[in-house]
KEVEX-444463 format. One line per 3 residues: their letters; for each residue x negated, y, z of C-alpha. Coordinates in Angstrom, 2 decimals, padded with zeros to 5 digits. Layout:
BEGIN
a> X/Y/Z; ...
% end
This chain:
BEGIN
msf> -019.44/-016.26/-043.38; -022.40/-013.90/-043.68; -025.69/-014.40/-041.87
tdr> -024.89/-011.45/-039.59; -021.49/-012.91/-038.73; -023.13/-016.25/-037.89
vye> -025.66/-014.44/-035.69; -022.90/-012.59/-033.84; -020.96/-015.81/-033.33
iva> -024.05/-017.55/-031.90; -025.00/-014.66/-029.62; -021.41/-014.42/-028.37
gip> -021.87/-017.97/-027.07; -024.93/-017.25/-024.92; -023.69/-017.44/-021.33
agk> -024.57/-014.95/-018.60; -027.79/-015.94/-016.89; -029.30/-017.39/-020.07
vat> -031.20/-015.98/-023.05; -032.08/-017.05/-026.56; -035.02/-015.91/-028.65
ygq> -034.65/-014.10/-031.95; -036.20/-017.09/-033.70; -033.90/-019.53/-031.94
vaa> -030.83/-017.57/-033.05; -032.17/-017.40/-036.62; -032.66/-021.17/-036.70
lag> -029.19/-021.81/-035.27; -027.78/-019.51/-037.97; -029.45/-021.65/-040.63
qpg> -032.27/-019.27/-041.47; -035.44/-020.37/-039.63; -038.02/-017.62/-039.89
aar> -035.42/-014.83/-040.03; -036.09/-013.52/-036.50; -036.46/-009.95/-037.77
avg> -033.10/-010.16/-039.49; -031.58/-011.25/-036.17; -033.18/-008.21/-034.55
nam> -031.70/-006.00/-037.24; -028.26/-007.51/-036.67; -028.61/-006.89/-032.92
khn> -029.65/-003.29/-033.59; -026.39/-002.71/-035.48; -024.14/-004.59/-033.06
ehp> -021.00/-002.50/-032.69; -019.39/-004.75/-030.06; -021.87/-005.39/-027.23
erv> -019.00/-006.35/-024.91; -018.27/-009.36/-027.18; -021.76/-009.92/-028.60
pch> -024.18/-009.66/-025.64; -027.25/-008.67/-027.63; -029.18/-008.00/-024.41
rvv> -029.43/-011.79/-024.06; -031.74/-012.07/-027.08; -035.46/-011.73/-026.33
gsd> -038.85/-012.24/-027.96; -040.42/-015.67/-028.37; -042.64/-014.99/-025.36
gsm> -039.74/-013.75/-023.22; -040.58/-010.10/-023.79; -038.03/-007.33/-024.02
hgy> -037.65/-005.88/-027.49; -035.56/-002.94/-028.59; -032.17/-002.32/-027.04
afg> -029.91/000.34/-028.52; -027.92/001.13/-025.38; -028.66/002.95/-022.13
egt> -032.35/003.40/-021.51; -033.44/000.77/-024.01; -035.46/-002.15/-022.72
vtk> -035.24/-000.90/-019.12; -031.46/-001.29/-019.31; -031.80/-004.65/-021.05
qam> -034.09/-006.03/-018.34; -031.84/-004.73/-015.54; -028.77/-006.32/-017.15
lqr> -030.53/-009.67/-017.47; -031.72/-009.55/-013.86; -028.18/-008.78/-012.64
egv> -027.00/-011.87/-014.53; -029.59/-014.02/-012.74; -032.14/-014.38/-015.54
vml> -035.51/-015.26/-014.01; -038.20/-012.68/-014.81; -041.94/-012.93/-014.31
ggr> -044.20/-009.98/-015.01; -041.56/-008.11/-016.98; -040.76/-011.10/-019.20
vel> -038.06/-013.71/-019.08; -039.29/-017.00/-017.70; -038.04/-019.02/-020.67
ars> -038.64/-022.38/-019.01; -035.88/-021.52/-016.53; -033.58/-019.14/-018.37
rwd> -033.58/-020.23/-022.00; -030.22/-021.25/-023.44; -030.29/-024.63/-025.15
gag> -027.86/-023.56/-027.88; -025.34/-026.21/-026.92; -023.30/-024.24/-024.44
n> -025.69/-024.87/-021.52
% end
């Protein structure tokens, strides 16, 4: 399985109302330090209905690029509709971060 396929599989497992960071996804995919590669995979995601790339955020909870709708504005609105806790335009990671184990 390629790195990109592993990333898509991991991101597909992030439940609504939770987020993961690019670095967290990279580590779970076996490539710690490959956060930019995760971002690149998200940028080329052809199946956002199966791979909810909007649920991947920066290490500080910030919104980074989003290829659909109005970009990060759409991403933030989608996360808020799912119940992700935001504070000052960033995800409050202490409350909304996915633990990577299905929770």
